[in-house]
N, C-alpha and C positions, 0 to 999 in steps of 0.2 A: 153528674152526668146530664147531658142536655136531654130534655124530655121529648123534643120534637123528633119523631121518628124519621130516619132518612130511607128512601126507598129507591130502587132502580127505576129510570124511566122505562116503562114497560114496552113502549113502541120500539126503543132502540136496544132492547135487552140482548138480541141476538149479537149485536156488535159488542156490548159491554161484556157479555159472557166470554166471547172469544178473546177480548183483550185481558180479562181478568185471568183466564187460564194461562195466556202468554205470560203475564206478570208474575203469576205463581211460579211458573217454571224458572223465570229469572231469579226470583227470590230464593228458590230451593238451591240453585247453582251457587248464588252468592253466599247464602248461609252455610253450605257444605263447605266451601273454601274457607270461610272464616272459622268454621268449627275445627277444620284440620290445622289452620294456622295457630288458633288460640289454644287448642287443646293441650299443648305443652306447658301453658302458663295458668296455673289454677286461679290466681287472682283475676285474670282476665276472663276466664270461663265464667266466673261468679259474677263479674261486672256485665258481660255481654247478655247473660240470662236475665238480669234485673233490667238492663237497658231496653231489651227487646220488649219486655212487658210495659215498661214505662212510656216509651215513645208513642205507642198507639194501642196499648191495652191488649197486646198480642201474645198472651200466654200460650197460645197454640203453637206458634212457630218457635217459641223459646225452648220447647222440648227437643229440638234438633240438637242441643247441647247436653241433653240429659240421658238418664239410664235407658229409657226405651229405645234409644238410637244406638246403643253400644253394639248390638249384634245384627241389626237390620236397618234398612232404610226407614226413616219415620213414617213415610207414606205406606210402606208395606206393612209396618206394625199396626197402623190404623186398619188397613184392609183386612188383615188376618184376624185380628181381635174383635173388631166392632162392625165392619162393613159386610164381610162374608157371612158372618152368623145371621145377618138379615137377608141377604140376597139368596143364600142357600139354606134358609131356615126349614124347608120341608125335605131336604136331602140328608139330614143327619151330620151336617158339617160341624167340626170342631176346630178350634184355631190350631193351625199348623197343618191341617189336612190339605192334600192337593185337590184342586177344584176342576181339573181337566175333564173328568168323567162325571161330574155332577150337573145336574140341571137346576139351574137357579132362575130367579125372576129377572135376570139380565138376558134371558133368552128371548129372541125376538117374537116368539109365539104369544108372549104376554102383552105385547104392544097393542094398545087400542088405537083407534083412529086418531085421536088427539095426540097421542105420542108420535105417531108417524108424520103428522103434518105440522107440529109446532114449530114456530119460527123463533122461538125463545121467549115469546110473550108469557106463555103459561108457565114456563119454568120461572120466569120473573115473578109471577104471582106466588108461586110456591116460596120462593126465597123471601119475598115480603111478608108472607103469612108466618114463616118461621122466625123472623126476627125477634118479635116480643118474647117468644119462648127461649130463644137463644140468650137474650140478655138476662132472663131469670136465671138460667143455668150457670152463667159465669159472673153473677153479681159479686161474688167473694173470690174470684179467680178461677184458675185452671187446675188447682191442686188436686181436686177430686175428679181428674180427667176421665176416670173410668165411668163414673155416674153421668158425666157430661155427654160423652160420646154414645153410651147406651141409651140414654133418654132421648137425646137429640135425634138419633137415627130411627128410633122407634116412633117418634112423633112425625119425623119427615115422611116416613112411610104412610102414615094415616093422612097427612095433609096432601101428599101428591096424589094419593088415590081419590081424595075429594075433588081435586082439580082436574085430573086427567081421566078419572073413571076407569083406571086399570091398575094391575099390580106390578107393572114393569119398573125395574130399579136396577141401576148399575153403580159401580163405584165412581164413575165420572159424574153422574148426577148427585151423588151424595157429597163429593168433594166441592162440586160447584156451588151447592147450596150452602155448605159450611163455610167456604171461603168467602162467599158473597156476603154471609153474615158477620165474619170476622172483619172484612173491609168496611162494612157500614159501620160497625161498632167503633172501629178506629177513627172513622170520620166524625162520629158523635163526640169523640173527645178532642180531636185536633181542629175541627171545623173544616169548612170546604171553601173553594173559590169558584167563581163562574167559570164553566168550561163549555166551549162550543165546538161543534163538529167543524173541522177545517174545510171540509168540502161543501156541505150544505148550509153551514152557518147556523144550524139548529142547536139550541142549548141543551146540552147533556147533563150539566150539573149546575146547581144554584149555590150561591154563596151562603154559608151558615156559620152561626157561631158555635163552637165546641164547648164542652164542659171545662177543658183546660183553659181555654180563653176566658170563659166566664169567671174562673177562679183566680187566674194569674195574669190577665190582660192579653190583648190581641197578639202581642209580639212576645209572648212568653217563650222561654226556652229552657229545657231540662237537661242536666248532665248527671251522669252517675259516676260515683267515685268510691273506690274501696277505702274505708276508713280504718279498718282493723282486721287483723288475721288471728285467728284462734285455733291453736292445735287441738285435735280430738284424740282422745285414747283410742287406740286402733282396736284393741281387743274388745273393749266395752261397746264400741261402735258396731263391730261385727255381730256381737251377741244380741244387739237390739233390732237388727234389720228383719224385715218381713220376708222370711225364706220364700213363701209362695209367690209374693209379688216379684221378687228377683228371678224366680224360676220362669215367670211369664217373659221377662226380658232376656232370658237365656244365660244368666249369670249366677254366680254364688258369691257369698260373702268372702269365701276364701281367695277370690281373684283380686280383692281389693288390698292394695299394699300400702295406702296411705289415705287419710282423711283430714280435711281442714274445713273450718267455717270462716267466712268472711262477711263482715258487716259492710253492706253497700248502701250508701247514702244517695238520695235524690236530691239535687240542688237546683235552685233557680239561678238565673244569670248573675245575680248578685252575691251568690255563694250561700244563700240561705237554705238549710236542710229542711225539706218538707216531708220526708219519709225515709225510713230506714228498714232494711230486710236483712236477715241472717241467711246467707246462702251456703248450703253444705255442698262440698265437692269431694270426689273420691278419685283415686287413681287406679286404673286398670291398664295393665300393661304400661305404655309410656305416655298414656293420654288421660286427661282429667276430664270427668263428667260431673254435672250437677246431679246430686241425689235428690230427685223431686219428691221422694217419700219422706224426706226429713227437712224439706224447705217450705215455708209458709209464706206465700206471696200476697196474702190478703191485704197487707198494708199498701201495696202498690196499686190497689183497687179503691182505696178509701181516702187518700190524702187530698183529693181534689173535690170531695163531696161536702 
């Protein structure tokens, strides 16, 4: 991974943050469509999961094809399980509780003067300050997402208070920080190009060499290919699942009617395999999902180092 840390231009952060949120919404729509389309094809579900990680190190968005997204939107899952416990930490909130009658730190009464007047610059400072910690958390992938989200949002609360001087916190602030770090990490792998504001001509981003380019050349190209399919003994699989974790997802092992494992290879343009990962997928209803609890994506974060 490239060692030079990428940061948002603080002066133009308000614009960047707006564009980032807009881009995120577009990604969510696209991935949701792809999920519905590919969900009937277990091999493609496995391949897309690996490909999402490989192209920009984005194990975060890969979970839209995984078990946490079976019964709720992925964003809602993150809110209920990891954001609201921070925002409503003094109101006795537990995941799944309604928040309408709870007072949390998203209440405007917690906004200090800096929160009221920030043009995006201070938020940019928070995101930049969080990035080194973010890279530490995901060094071996997103498989332990529970620890990643819990530690990340706890740290974000501390860092934001240091910058803003208040306890104000919303899910939008949390998503913006997290997505900002996800984007920066992706660019540290793929590299960046010079980008200029079309109106002012001011440079928004500078060309940089990413870790993928360093390892495989400036014109690298990765493809993901399913190399093998392996049947999984359904009864043995059901007996091995973590019932407590499945309960958090709102599912039980009894709902699973089939399970498979696919070996997905990461290949360079000349067909050379540089990494392989075994992706476990399961069928619930008529749709296939990645069992993230049984899939180790660490190889997808190591092959270029």
